[in-house]
N, C-alpha and C positions, 0 to 999 in steps of 0.2 A: 461296726465298720461302715455300714451303709450310711449311718447318720453323719459320720465324718466326711464321707465322700459328698453327701448332699450339702454339708456345710461349706466344703471347699468350692463346689460348683456354684453355690449361691453367692459366695464371696467374689468369684470370678465374674459372674453375670452382673453383679452390682457394680464392680469396678468398670466393666465394659460399658454399662449404661452411663456412668458418670463421664467416661471418656467421650462417648457419643454425644452427650448433651453439650460437653465443652466444645466439640467440633462444630456442632450446630450453631452455638452461640458465636463462635469465631466467624463462621461463614455468613452469619446474619448481620454482621457489622454493616452500618449504613455506608452509602457511597461517600457521604461527607466525612465520616470517620476514616475511610480509606484514603481520601484525599489529604486529610490532616497527617496521616501516617506517612504519606509520600511527600509531605511538606509542599503541597500545591494549593493554590487558590482555586477552589472548585467553582467559583463564580465567573472565572474567565480562563481562557486557554482553549486548546483544540478539543478538549473533552466536552465543551458546551456547543460545539458546532453540529449542525444537522446537515445531512447530505440528501439531495433530492435526485430522483431519476426523471429524465426527460427524453422524449422521442420527437423526431422531426423528419420531414421528407428532404430536408436540405441541412447544410451546416449552420443554419440560423435557427435558434430556438426561441420562439415567440410565445409558446404556451407555458403555463405554470407546470411545475413538476409535482411529483408525488413523493412523499417522505420515504426515503430508503432506509436510513438509520439515524437514530437520535444519539449522537456521540460518535462522530466519525470525521475523518480528515484524510487528506492526500489520497484521493481515489484513483483507481486504474480499471480499465475495461479490456476484456479480450473475449473473442468468440471462438467456440469449439463445437463442431458437430451440431450447429443450430441452437446451441445453448450459450447464453451470455453470462460471463463470470465477472463479478464486481469485487475488487479487492480494495482495502482501505485500512488506515490505522484506526483501530477500534477502541472505544472507551465506554464499555458497557456500564450501565448504572445499576443493573440487577446484582445484588450481593452474591447470588449463586454463580455469577459469571466474572467475579472480580479478578480471578486469576488470568483473565484475558485482557485486563486493563492495559492500554497502550501496547497491545500486540496487533499483529495483522489479522483481520477478519475477512470473511468473504460471504457473498450471497450469489445465488444463481437463478436464472429463469430461462424458459424457452422463448425463442424469438416470436413464436406464434401465440404466446400468452403474455398477460400483464402482471401476474402475481410473482413476486420474488420469494425465494425460500427464506427460512430463518437464518440469522447470522450464525456462522460457526467460526471457531478459531483455527487459523492455519497451523499445521503441525510441521516442524522442521526436524529432520533426522540426519545423523552422521555429521553434525557440526562439531569441529574440533574445539576443545575447551579453551584453547589459546585465542580463539576469535569469538567465542560465544559462551561467556561465563555469566556470573551473577550480575555483572555491571552493565550488560548490554542486551539488546534484543533486536531482531530485524525491524526496520522502519522504512517508511516511504516506498511502498510496493509499486512496481511497474511490470505488468504482465504481458507476455507475448506468446504466440503459438508457433511451435517449431514444425519443421517439415515432417517429423515422425509423429505428429499429432499429440505431442506432449506440451504442457505449459511450462514455460520458464518464467520464474519470478526474479526480477532484479530488485535489490533493496540496499539500504544503507546499513552498515554496521560500524560501531565504534568499539573495537576490542578493549580499550582502556576505560571505556565508559564516558558518557557526556560530561560528567562532573569534573573530570580531570582536565578538560579544556586543552588537550594536546593537539596542536595544529597538524593537520594531515592524518589524524587518527580515523576520521570518518571517510570510509571508502565504499566502493560499490562491489557487492557480492551477488551471487545468484544460486538458485536451486531449481530443480525440475520435478514435475509431477505428472502422473498419468491420470489422476482423478481430480486434480484441482484443489485437493485438501492437504494431502501428505506430500511434502516436498523433500527431496534428497539434496543435501548440500553439495555444491560443486567446489572442488578444492581451489584455493587461491582467490585473489581479488580480481574482479573484472577490470577495474581501473582504480589506480591510486596515484596521487600527485604529492610530492614532498611539500610539506608546510601549507597544504591547501585542503580544506575539508570539502568533501563531495557528498551532497545530499540531494534527494528528490530527483532521481533519474527519470528520463523519458526515453523510450527506445522504439524503433521500428525497423523492419527489414524492407529495404527499398533499393531496387536496381542492383541486386546481387551483393549488397553490403548491409551490415547492421550499423545504424546511425544512433549514437547515444548523445543525449543533451542533458546538461546539468546547469542549473541557474547559478550565477555568481552572487546573487542576493544583493546586487547594487542598484537594481531598478534602472539600468541605463541601456536596456535593449541588447545587452551582450550576454552570450552564454558559452559555457565550456562545451566543446564538441570533440567527439572521438568516433572512430570507425573500426569495424572488424569484419573479417570474412567468415569467421566461425561463431561469433557471438560470445566468445570466451576471452579472447586476447584483443584488447582494444588499444589503439594508438591515438594519442591526442593530436588533433589538427588545429589549424588556425581557428580562433574563436569565431562563432557565428554572431551576426549582428542584424538588427532590424531598426527601423526608424522609430518605432514605438518605444516610449519610455517605460518599459515594464520588464519583468523578469521572465526568463525561460523556465518558468515554474508552471508545469501543466502536463500536456499529453500530446503525443504524436500519433498520426494514423495515415494510412495510404488509401487513396480513393481515385479511381480512374487515372492511374499512372501519374498521380501527383502526391507529393508528401505534404501533409498539413501539420501545423503545430498550433495548439490552442494554449496560449500562455496567460500571463497575468498582467493586464486584461486585454489581450489582443489575440489575433490569429494570423498565422503566416502560411505562405504557399511557396514551395520550392520544386525545381525540376531535378536537383542533384543532391540535396541535403546540406549543401554548403552556402549557397546563395539564396536569400529569402526576400520576399515582398510581404509587408505586413499591412493588416487592415484592422478595423475595429471589430471585435467579436460581439455577438448579440445573444444575450440570455444565458451565458455560462459562467460569468464572474471570474474570480481569481482561482488559480490552481484547479481547473476542471479536468475531468476525464471525458474525452470525446472520441468516438470511433465511427468509421463508415462500415456498415454491416454488409453481409453477403447478399442480403435482399435489396440492397440499394438505398436503404434508409439509414438514418443517423441516430445514434444513442449517446446520451451524456449523463454524467453524474456531476452535480454542481452543489455549491453551498448557497446558491441563489435560488429561491423558490420560483 
């Protein structure tokens, strides 16, 4: 009887080892193989972009940055309790992190220090299957700090999936977090417009309102604009315009009772969120994340070293 039990146990252990080896082999697939599986060209695309962290005493960034992440795109910055949180679309090349490919990742650092933490994948909870199935995932993060000291992350979702190419499917959603990593989905869309895709949001709280900006992707200095009192229910306003021939693709921030927008590739200044003056930006390139910190200094994440 004992020999039979031993034989059964040995068989179970052997099968378990084969399964474990198979799992290891699957995980160990190269980044290139993963790219082929997703039918992407791994030699070009957002997954080859590098993001750099920069600091400045003003909103001009003249010094070279330091590498923040190799394989990142669409950055956003928010400060909480003296800690800087950087969010971005993440394209890790490490096979052990391949499940995070083209998902939102984040890093943190104290304002008093220079070293950033290791990149982690943002976790979303309580997302209904009808808006977050196998065909889509949160994209294009934009982070803000709420009055209750939680972080709200605005992002793009396409419930039917990007491959379906349904006009108006891309909408702006949001989720909140107490720790900056695990986000609880907030029901409903923050903004949706029939027959119009909404991607790459930028948002700031300024003069008792939330101001939401979305690029029209036409590079004509015009952007989609919406406002909200609670940060949840947005109403579209007249489009915003600047003289610069670029997109409203970037980041907004408030500093000294002024609202700034760092676009592609320009910066703007406003007293009310609707009317803007534009200037040439310096050292931040296209689609940057730029914020004015509580210590009076400026921080940026850019694709330009």
